[in-house]
C-alpha positions in Angstrom: 35.0 108.4 118.0 35.8 112.1 117.3 38.9 112.9 115.3 40.8 115.7 117.1 43.6 117.8 115.5 45.9 120.5 116.6 45.0 123.6 114.7 47.8 126.0 114.3 45.3 128.8 113.6 43.9 128.6 117.0 46.9 126.8 118.7 44.3 124.4 120.2 43.1 120.8 119.8 39.9 120.8 118.1 37.3 118.2 116.9 37.6 117.9 113.2 34.3 118.9 111.4 34.5 119.3 107.6 32.1 121.8 106.0 30.3 119.1 104.1 29.7 115.9 106.2 31.6 113.0 104.8 33.7 115.1 102.4 37.2 116.7 103.1 39.1 119.2 100.9 42.8 119.1 101.7 45.5 121.4 100.2 49.2 120.7 100.7 52.0 123.1 99.7 54.1 121.1 97.2 57.7 121.3 96.2 59.7 123.7 94.1 61.0 121.4 91.4 64.6 122.6 90.7 66.5 119.6 92.0 66.2 116.1 93.4 64.1 115.8 96.5 65.7 115.0 99.9 64.8 113.3 103.2 63.3 116.6 104.5 60.5 116.2 101.9 59.9 112.7 103.2 59.1 114.2 106.6 56.5 116.4 105.2 54.8 114.4 102.5 54.8 111.0 104.3 53.1 112.8 107.3 50.6 114.3 105.1 50.1 111.1 103.2 49.1 109.4 106.5 46.6 112.2 107.2 44.9 111.5 103.9 45.1 107.8 104.4 43.5 107.9 108.0 40.8 110.2 106.8 40.0 107.7 104.1 40.1 105.0 106.8 37.5 106.9 108.8 35.3 106.9 105.7 35.7 110.4 104.4 35.7 111.2 100.7 38.9 113.2 100.4 39.9 115.5 97.6 43.7 116.0 98.0 45.4 118.9 96.1 49.2 119.3 96.2 50.6 122.0 93.9 53.9 122.1 92.0 55.8 125.3 92.3 57.5 126.0 88.9 57.9 129.7 89.0 58.1 132.6 91.5 59.8 130.9 94.5 62.7 133.2 95.1 65.9 132.7 97.1 67.0 135.3 99.7 69.2 136.7 96.9 66.1 137.4 94.8 67.0 134.7 92.2 64.2 132.3 91.1 64.9 128.8 92.2 64.0 127.4 88.8 66.2 130.0 87.0 69.1 128.9 89.3 68.6 125.3 88.3 68.4 126.2 84.6 71.7 128.0 84.8 73.4 125.4 86.8 72.4 122.5 84.4 72.3 124.8 81.3 68.7 123.8 80.5 65.5 125.8 79.7 63.5 126.5 82.9 60.6 124.3 81.9 63.0 121.5 81.0 64.4 121.7 84.7 60.7 121.7 85.8 59.8 118.5 83.8 62.9 116.8 84.8 62.6 117.3 88.6 58.8 117.1 88.7 59.1 113.6 87.3 61.9 112.8 89.8 59.7 114.1 92.7 56.8 111.9 91.6 59.0 108.9 91.1 60.4 109.4 94.7 56.9 109.8 96.1 55.7 106.6 94.3 58.7 104.7 95.7 57.8 105.8 99.1 54.2 104.7 98.6 52.8 108.4 99.1 49.5 108.3 97.4 49.2 110.7 94.4 47.0 113.7 95.0 43.9 114.0 93.0 45.1 117.2 91.4 48.7 118.5 91.1 48.3 122.0 89.7 51.4 123.9 88.4 51.8 127.6 89.1 52.7 128.4 85.5 49.4 126.9 84.3 47.4 129.4 86.4 48.9 132.8 85.5 45.6 134.1 84.1 43.7 133.4 87.3 46.7 134.9 89.3 46.5 138.1 87.2 42.8 138.4 87.9 43.4 138.0 91.7 46.0 140.7 91.7 43.8 143.0 89.8 41.0 142.3 92.3 43.3 143.1 95.3 44.3 146.3 93.7 40.7 147.3 93.1 39.8 146.5 96.7 42.7 148.6 98.0 44.8 145.8 99.4 47.6 146.0 96.7 49.6 148.7 94.9 51.8 148.8 91.9 55.4 150.3 91.9 57.4 150.3 88.6 55.9 146.9 87.3 55.9 145.3 90.8 52.6 144.7 92.7 52.7 144.4 96.4 50.2 143.4 99.0 49.7 146.1 101.6 49.9 144.2 104.9 48.8 147.3 106.9 45.4 147.1 105.1 44.8 143.6 106.4 44.2 144.0 110.1 44.6 140.3 110.8 47.9 139.9 109.3 50.1 137.7 111.6 47.2 135.7 113.1 48.6 132.3 112.0 52.3 132.9 112.9 51.6 135.2 115.8 53.9 137.9 114.4 53.3 141.6 114.8 53.8 144.1 112.1 55.9 146.4 114.4 58.3 143.5 115.0 58.7 143.1 111.2 60.2 146.7 110.8 63.6 145.8 112.3 66.2 144.7 109.8 64.4 145.9 106.6 66.7 146.8 103.8 66.9 150.5 102.8 66.1 149.8 99.1 63.0 147.7 100.2 61.7 150.6 102.5 62.1 153.0 99.6 59.8 151.0 97.2 57.4 149.4 99.6 54.8 151.1 101.8 55.8 148.8 104.6 58.9 146.5 104.8 56.6 143.5 105.2 54.6 144.0 102.1 55.1 141.1 99.8 55.2 140.7 96.1 52.0 139.5 94.2 53.5 140.2 90.8 57.3 140.7 89.9 58.6 142.7 87.1 60.8 140.5 84.9 64.4 141.8 84.3 65.7 141.6 80.8 67.5 138.2 81.4 64.5 136.6 83.2 63.3 133.8 80.8 60.0 133.1 82.6 57.6 135.9 81.9 54.1 136.7 81.0 52.3 139.8 79.9 50.2 141.6 82.3 48.6 145.0 83.0 51.7 146.1 84.8 54.2 144.9 82.1 55.9 141.5 81.5 56.6 139.7 84.7 55.8 136.6 86.8 53.7 135.8 89.8 54.9 135.9 93.5 55.2 132.6 95.4 52.5 133.2 97.9 49.7 134.2 95.6 50.1 130.9 93.7 48.9 128.7 96.4 45.9 130.9 97.3 44.7 130.8 93.7 45.3 127.1 93.1 43.8 125.9 96.4 40.6 127.9 96.2 40.1 127.1 92.5 40.0 123.4 93.2 38.7 123.3 96.8 36.7 126.5 97.2 37.0 128.8 100.3 37.3 127.9 103.1 39.5 124.9 102.5 38.9 122.3 105.1 42.6 121.3 105.8 45.7 123.2 104.8 48.8 121.2 105.3 52.5 121.6 104.7 55.8 122.3 106.5 55.9 124.3 109.8 58.9 126.3 108.3 56.5 127.9 105.9 54.2 129.3 108.5 55.8 132.7 107.9 55.9 134.4 105.5 54.3 131.9 103.1 51.2 130.6 104.9 50.7 134.0 106.6 50.6 135.7 103.1 48.3 133.1 101.7 45.7 133.8 104.4 46.0 137.6 103.9 45.6 137.7 100.2 42.8 135.0 100.1 40.7 136.6 102.8 41.3 140.1 101.4 40.2 138.9 98.0 37.0 137.2 99.2 36.2 138.2 102.7 35.9 134.5 103.7 38.1 132.4 106.0 40.8 130.8 103.8 41.3 127.5 105.7 39.6 126.1 108.7 42.3 123.7 110.0 46.1 124.2 109.7 48.0 121.0 110.0 51.7 121.7 109.8 54.7 119.3 110.0 57.9 119.8 111.9 61.2 119.7 110.2 63.8 116.9 109.6 67.0 118.1 111.2 70.6 117.1 111.2 72.3 117.7 114.5 69.5 120.0 115.3 69.6 122.1 112.1 66.8 121.9 109.5 67.8 119.7 106.5 67.9 121.8 103.3 69.7 122.1 100.0 70.9 125.6 100.9 72.8 124.3 103.9 74.2 121.2 102.0 73.3 119.0 104.9 70.9 116.8 102.9 70.5 113.2 101.6 68.5 112.7 98.5 65.5 110.4 98.6 67.1 108.3 95.7 70.3 107.9 97.7 68.4 106.9 100.8 66.4 104.3 98.9 69.7 102.6 98.0 70.3 102.1 101.8 66.9 101.5 103.2 63.6 100.2 102.2 60.6 102.6 101.6 58.9 101.1 104.6 61.9 101.8 106.9 62.0 105.5 105.7 58.2 105.8 106.4 58.7 104.1 109.8 61.5 106.5 110.7 59.2 109.5 110.0 56.2 108.1 111.7 58.1 107.1 114.9 57.9 110.7 115.9 54.8 112.9 116.0 54.3 114.9 112.7 54.2 118.3 114.5 57.6 117.9 116.2 61.1 117.7 114.6 62.9 114.5 114.0 66.7 114.3 114.0 68.4 112.3 111.2 71.0 109.8 112.1 72.2 106.5 110.6 71.5 104.8 113.9 67.8 106.0 113.8 67.4 104.8 110.3 69.0 101.4 111.0 66.6 101.1 113.9 63.7 101.8 111.7 64.9 99.2 109.2 65.0 96.6 112.1 61.6 97.6 113.4 59.8 97.2 110.1 61.6 93.8 109.4 60.5 92.5 112.7 56.9 93.4 111.7 57.4 92.0 108.2 58.8 88.7 109.5 55.7 88.3 111.6 53.3 89.0 108.8 55.2 86.6 106.5 55.0 83.8 109.1 51.3 84.5 109.6 50.5 84.6 105.9 52.5 81.3 105.5 50.5 79.6 108.2 47.2 80.8 106.7 48.2 79.5 103.3 49.1 76.0 104.7 46.5 75.8 107.5 43.8 73.1 107.6 40.2 74.3 107.2 39.5 74.1 110.9 41.7 74.5 114.0 41.7 75.7 117.6 41.7 79.3 118.4 43.1 80.1 121.9 43.5 83.9 121.7 40.9 85.9 123.5 38.5 85.7 120.6 37.6 88.2 117.9 36.7 90.9 120.5 40.3 90.6 121.9 41.7 91.3 118.4 39.3 94.3 118.0 41.0 95.8 121.1 44.2 96.3 119.1 42.3 97.9 116.2 40.4 100.2 118.6 43.7 101.3 120.5 45.2 102.1 117.1 42.3 104.3 116.1 42.4 106.0 119.5 45.9 107.0 118.9 45.4 108.1 115.3 42.2 110.0 116.3 44.4 112.0 118.8 46.0 114.4 116.2 47.4 111.5 114.2 49.7 110.1 117.0 51.6 107.7 114.9 54.3 106.8 117.6 51.5 105.6 119.9 49.8 103.8 117.0 53.1 102.1 116.2 53.5 101.0 119.8 50.0 99.4 119.6 51.0 97.5 116.4 54.2 96.1 118.0 52.2 95.1 121.0 50.1 93.2 118.4 53.2 91.7 116.8 54.2 90.2 120.1 50.7 88.7 120.7 50.6 87.2 117.2 54.1 85.7 117.6 53.1 84.1 120.9 49.8 82.8 119.6 51.5 81.2 116.5 54.2 79.6 118.7 51.6 78.2 121.1 49.0 77.0 118.5 50.3 74.5 115.9 46.7 74.1 114.5 45.4 77.7 114.7 42.0 78.6 113.4 42.2 80.0 109.9 39.5 82.6 110.7 41.5 83.9 113.6 44.7 84.2 111.6 42.9 85.8 108.7 41.5 88.4 111.2 45.0 89.1 112.5 46.3 89.5 109.0 43.5 91.9 108.1 44.5 94.1 111.1 48.0 94.3 109.8 46.9 95.0 106.3 44.3 97.6 107.2 46.4 99.5 109.8 50.1 98.9 109.1 49.4 98.7 105.3 46.6 100.9 104.2 46.9 103.6 106.9 50.6 103.8 107.7 52.0 102.4 104.4 54.7 100.4 106.2 53.5 96.9 105.1 53.9 95.6 101.6 50.8 94.0 100.0 53.0 91.0 99.3 56.5 89.8 100.0 59.1 88.1 97.7 58.8 84.5 98.9 62.0 82.9 100.1 63.4 80.2 97.8 62.9 76.7 99.3 66.3 75.2 100.4 66.2 72.4 97.8 65.6 74.8 95.0 68.3 77.0 96.4 70.9 74.3 96.4 70.0 73.1 92.9 70.3 76.7 91.6 73.6 77.2 93.2 75.0 73.9 91.9 73.9 74.7 88.4 75.7 78.0 88.6 78.9 76.2 90.0 78.9 73.5 87.2 78.2 76.1 84.5 81.3 78.1 85.6 83.4 74.9 85.8 82.3 73.9 82.3 83.6 77.3 81.0 86.9 76.5 82.6 86.9 73.0 80.9 86.0 74.5 77.6 88.9 77.0 77.7 91.1 74.2 78.9 91.8 75.9 82.2 92.2 72.5 83.9 93.7 74.0 87.1 90.6 76.0 87.9 88.3 73.1 86.8 90.1 70.7 89.0 90.1 73.2 91.9 86.3 73.6 91.8 85.8 69.9 91.7 88.1 69.3 94.7 86.3 72.1 96.7 83.0 70.4 96.0 84.5 67.0 97.0 85.6 68.5 100.4 81.9 69.5 100.8 80.7 65.9 100.2 79.5 66.5 96.7 80.6 64.3 93.9 80.8 65.6 90.3 80.5 63.2 87.3 81.7 64.1 83.9 80.3 62.3 80.8 79.5 63.1 77.2 76.3 64.7 78.2 77.9 67.2 80.5 78.4 67.2 84.3 76.1 66.1 87.0 76.4 66.1 90.8 75.2 64.1 93.8 75.7 64.2 97.5 78.2 61.7 98.9 80.6 59.5 97.0 
């Protein structure tokens, strides 16, 4: 079946057709690493992870590139985010980057987000960025003012084609000092002059400075994926100005479409407001993982369509935890039955073709612009059917049960990432009782050795009330049920 995606460039559903049959180049705008990641990052990167996983499921050879922004991403105040982190923690800027880049990767690993094939850092591509800026100046799309280089948006006629914004609408609210330096208030920085106290700086034809945020992604994506890129992904909140500027500078530089398909993820909100560090309404991934399993956090994200917003609440996360536990319990039971089943048995489910219907329904949902809520619905219908089958068939066919387990592993595990490869097996009841009794007797022996006879006798009397007899002799203490 055809994979259909919603392309933000055209605002239409389109059949996905990569430039090279069987191969997909996908670029995702990565994080600015100046602090620990929060649940808003889970929304974006889990959604993009499932896109990559499903493309692989369909048989595509995917090259996934996700950058690390370690310079040039400025706050509204004009301060570089990395510099702000360095001042806050009294660290060198690259020390901040290394610390929080490692933190980000650890969080993504914990959430089972597959690592991209390439994770380029902006600071490692400054020579290429300078070359691009020079090329844009030579082609008449950029100009330099006192060490700053700006892209002239009026020179690029299609500026606004992704976000649907018009240049005349961008005039309103422009600051006076910005109007004085720029040819147009919407012109954006390709290269910034470094002030005296700015630690991150590189020599350039325009003096010491550092790259603008937007140019970094254009340079890194095209270096590793070529132009056009098959899929450009990221957060919907970056559609303007970031993604719009990426398109303008890339297409002005090469006269070729920048990206063919734009897949953008809606925000995670708190009471309808986007979760962000600047607003202080965030929960870090590390804190969330103390409360919920990685599978529950993924389920929470995937229970809503990736393009829409999802509102954070404890109730929603609790429901997600219950949902994945319900599925996990079914798979545990299924795997236990497979492990202990006789070689042959009776299969009463509607044969292998009936099982295939669930797989097909899942793929129909996912091929409709990665409709994970519908795909999850199919999986939970399958959970009900498997539970019914296991309860009605004490001697089920191993082949049928293995086919069921394969569906869970392929779809819930490999595609959605909400199923562990294995579970911690529960301790058998006899082993559990023996372990607990050894613990109790060890504690009682410590009381005896310290001659705390009151506590020692108290433990013994409590065990006696439970019907457990403790015998003390020269070799130590033993126990038995009954008197």
